[in-house]
N, C-alpha and C positions, 0 to 999 in steps of 0.2 A: 518697897518696891518686890515684884514675885520675882522668884526663881523661876528660868527655865527648867521644865523638865527633863531629868536624865534621860538621852537618846542614847538606845540601844546602837552604838557606831561599831558596824566590822569591818575588818579590813580583808585584803584578798585573799591571805592565809585563812583566816576564819573561815570564808566559804568554801575554800577548797577543801578544809578539813572536813564540813560538816558532810561536804558532798563523798568523800569517799567512806566517812560513818556508814552512810545511807546505802553504800554499795558493797559495804563489808570488804573495802580494801586499803592498804596502807601504801601504795603507792600506785602511779600509773602502768596500766597492762599492755602488753602487748599481744598480739597475735602474727604469727610468721607463718608460711608455708612452704617448703623446701621439698626439691627432690633429688633423686640421685639415682646412679647404677651399680649395683653391689656384684660382689664376688662368693658371698659367703651361703650356706643354708639358711631358709626362712627362720626356723628355729634360732639357729647361731645369733642373727642377726638382731633378732628380736632382745635375744639375751644381752646383748651388748649395748642396746640402746635403752633398756630396762635398766642397767647397771649406771649409766651415767645419768639417769632420773634419778635413781635413788639416793645418789650421791651429791647432787644438788639438793634435793630436800631432807636429806638427812643433816643437812650444816644449817646454815642460818639463812634465811629467806625471808623476804615482806609478802610474797605473792607466788606461791608453789607452782613448779611445772606441772603441768596436765596438757592434754591433749590426746592425739589418735595418730598411732602409727598403723599405715596400710602397706603391707610387704607382699612383690610379686614375686616371680622366680629369679628375675635378675635386676628388678627396679622397686623403688618404695617412695610413697607418698608421707611427709609428717607434715600434720596440724599441730603447732606447739603454742602454748599459750604461757603467761608469765608476766613478772616485770622484765623490763629491758636488763637487768643484771642477772635474773636467775635463767634465760635465755640464752644471754651468751656465754654463760658458765657452761651452760649444758653444752654448747656446740665445743667450748675450750676442752670439755670434758671427754668429749669423742672424739676430737681428733688426737690429743694424748691417747688416747685408750686406741687409736688406729695406727699410731706409731707404735707402742708396746706392742701390737699384734705382728707388724711388720717384723719388728725386731726379731721377736721369739719365732717368726716361719722362718726368717731367714739365715738363724744360728740352726735352725731343723733341719734345713733345706743344706745346710753346709754339712752336717754330720752325715748324712744321705749321700751327699755326692762324694766326700771324703769315702766311705764305707765300698760305694761304685767301682772308686778310681783305679783300684787293683783291677776289677775285671773288663774296666773299660780299656787299662792298657794290655790284658793280655789276648782280647779280641781285638784289638787294633783297632776302635771307634773312636771317632773324634767326638767331640765333648759339645752338646748343642747349647748354642746362647741361651741363656735365660733372661727372660725379659725382668723387670720392676715387678716386686708385688704390691698391691693396694688392696685395700677393703674395699675402697671406694674407687672405681675409675672417674667416676664425674659426680658432681653438683652443683646444683643451681638453685637460687634464692627466687620463686616465682615472686612475692609479695611479704610484704609485713604494714601491718597495719598497728598504728602508735594511739594512747591514750584511747583505748577502747572503755567503755563504761560498763559492758556486762561480758561475763566469762559464758562460753558455750561448754566447755565439758565440766566436771565435778573432777575428776583424777585421770590421770595416763591410762592408756591401754593401747593395745596393739593385738592387729588381726591379718589374716593370710585373705588372701583373695587372687581370683583368676580373671584378669577383665576381657570383657570383649574385643572382636577384632575390629580393628578402624577399616570402613571401606572409603577406598579411594585413596590417595597418594598425597603426599605433603609436600613443597619446592621448600629444601631448605637454602637454597639462592635467593629467594623472593626478598620481595620491598620487605620495609620493615613495619607498616600499617599490617602485612600479611602477620609477620610475626605476633603483632601483639593481639591480632584476632584470635589467634590458635592461644594465648595466653588467657585470654580472655574464658574462651570457651572451658578450658582446663580449670581454671577460678569458677567457674559457673558449676563445674561438676561437682569439685570438692563443698562449695555452698551447700548442694544437695547432700552432700554425705555428712556433712555437718548437721545436715535439720534430721537425716536419719538417727545420728547418733543421738541427739538429744531426745526425737522422738524412744528410741530402743537402747535402754543401758546394755543388754548384750548383744549389740549388733555382731552380726557376721553375715561373711559372704559366700559360704561353701554350701554347696546344696540347693542353690536356686539358680531358677531356670533363666534361660538367657534372656527374656523379657521382662525378668521382675526389675521393677524401679531402682532396688536399689542396686544389681549388676549395671542398668545403662546408666550407675550416676560415676562409675567407677571411669576415670581417666584410662585410655586405651595405651597400650605399650608403644605404639608408634609415635602418638602423640606425647608422648613423656619424653622418646628418644627424639623426636623433634626439637623442643623445648632445651632438652641438655644441649645440642648440637648448636642451636642459635648465639651469635654473638650479641645478640640485644638485649641478653639476660644475665645479669650479674652472677660471678661464681662465688659460691657460700663461703669459700676458702678465703678469699679478697674481703667480701663482706666481714667476717669474724675476724680480718687481720685489721681492719682499716676500726673494726668499733675500738679497738684498744691504743689507735697510734694518732699520736696529736704532732701535727707536721709543723715546724718553725716558718713564719709566716715572711714571705719573700718580697722584697719591694720592688716595685717596678726599674729601678735605676740596677739592679743586683740581675734582672732578668734580660734588660736590652743594655748593649754598650757597643759600641757610644754611644752616649744620649742624644737622642735627637734635637740639637738646638733648633734648629729652624721651627719647632714646635713651641718651644720655651719663650713665654716672654720675658724677656731679661730687663727690658727699660719700662718696665710696668709702671715703678716707683720714680720714675723719672719724668713724665710727661708734666707738662706745662699747660695749665690751667689759667686761662684767659678772665674768665666770668668770677667777679670778683663775689657774689653771692655764693660759691662752693669753696668749700673748705678746701686747702690743697691737701695733697696726701702726707700720711706720716713720714716723716725719716726714720729709716730703719737705722737701727744701732752701729750696724756695719759702716754707715757711712759715716757717721759722727766720728766713729775710730780711724777712717780712712781720713776724712778731713783733719782731726789732730797730727796724723800723722805729717801728713803734706806741710801743715803750718811748722810743726819743730825741725822739717827738713829744710824749708824757708830762712826760717830763723838760723840754724847751721850754717846755711849758706851765707847769708848775709853777715856772721859772728864773723865766717873765715878771709871774708869780703875785706870787713874794714880792720883785722889786724894783719893782711898782709899789707894795706895802704900805711 
């Protein structure tokens, strides 16, 4: 009897591992784009982002954080790549750094106010109410691409830019289709920026003419402000919060009370079937228990009746 040759049988795991080896990856990569409004000078903001990226890449990582940060005077666009773990770790470090910055500036303002308090009392001036200090006024996640096969950037870098002005006005109270159209326009511009970054490793936006293709690829300030005001785009803080949150499953009867019994088929297992070729529905365990209890009660009543006689 001849034996069958040994077949090279591969599992799904083997195929996934081979694909990762060909791409030079250890895990699935994601591509995230988010925008924001900041209150810091450009160079100082870049230092904060650079510090968070270095903190992530200096520790354990399966895919290191890489991407491009474009900083305007009061707005920024961050195109970031990495594994899901490293990208969200970057967001967590960024918000922790913001909280630390707020605390330090609050303490500094308290010391300054204490020094000025005596002068204010002497001059009889009223203290002005001080608003809340935040590094980021608004943050929105434009999109995230999961399980990407190729990475656009080889490392992380930041550039400053002065975008062109938007011709026309945008209606923040428009329909959701109008919001999605402006989102599509912004994503198309960021795609063109990524193509320029791939072609030029030393990409800069300073000192270029207004008709330069690189300048035309920059999203306008009015467009970014429109997207930051949109209620149809998720807040970045909410996205980062939900990534580390696992809610308990809520059953239907926990959300609706009293239960609408007229929609519940309570007599499902008590239907009478006349057709002899159809097997009857099974008797449920609680019906057997109920039947046994009724028989015991009947026997007790009969015994009580016989004893009284």
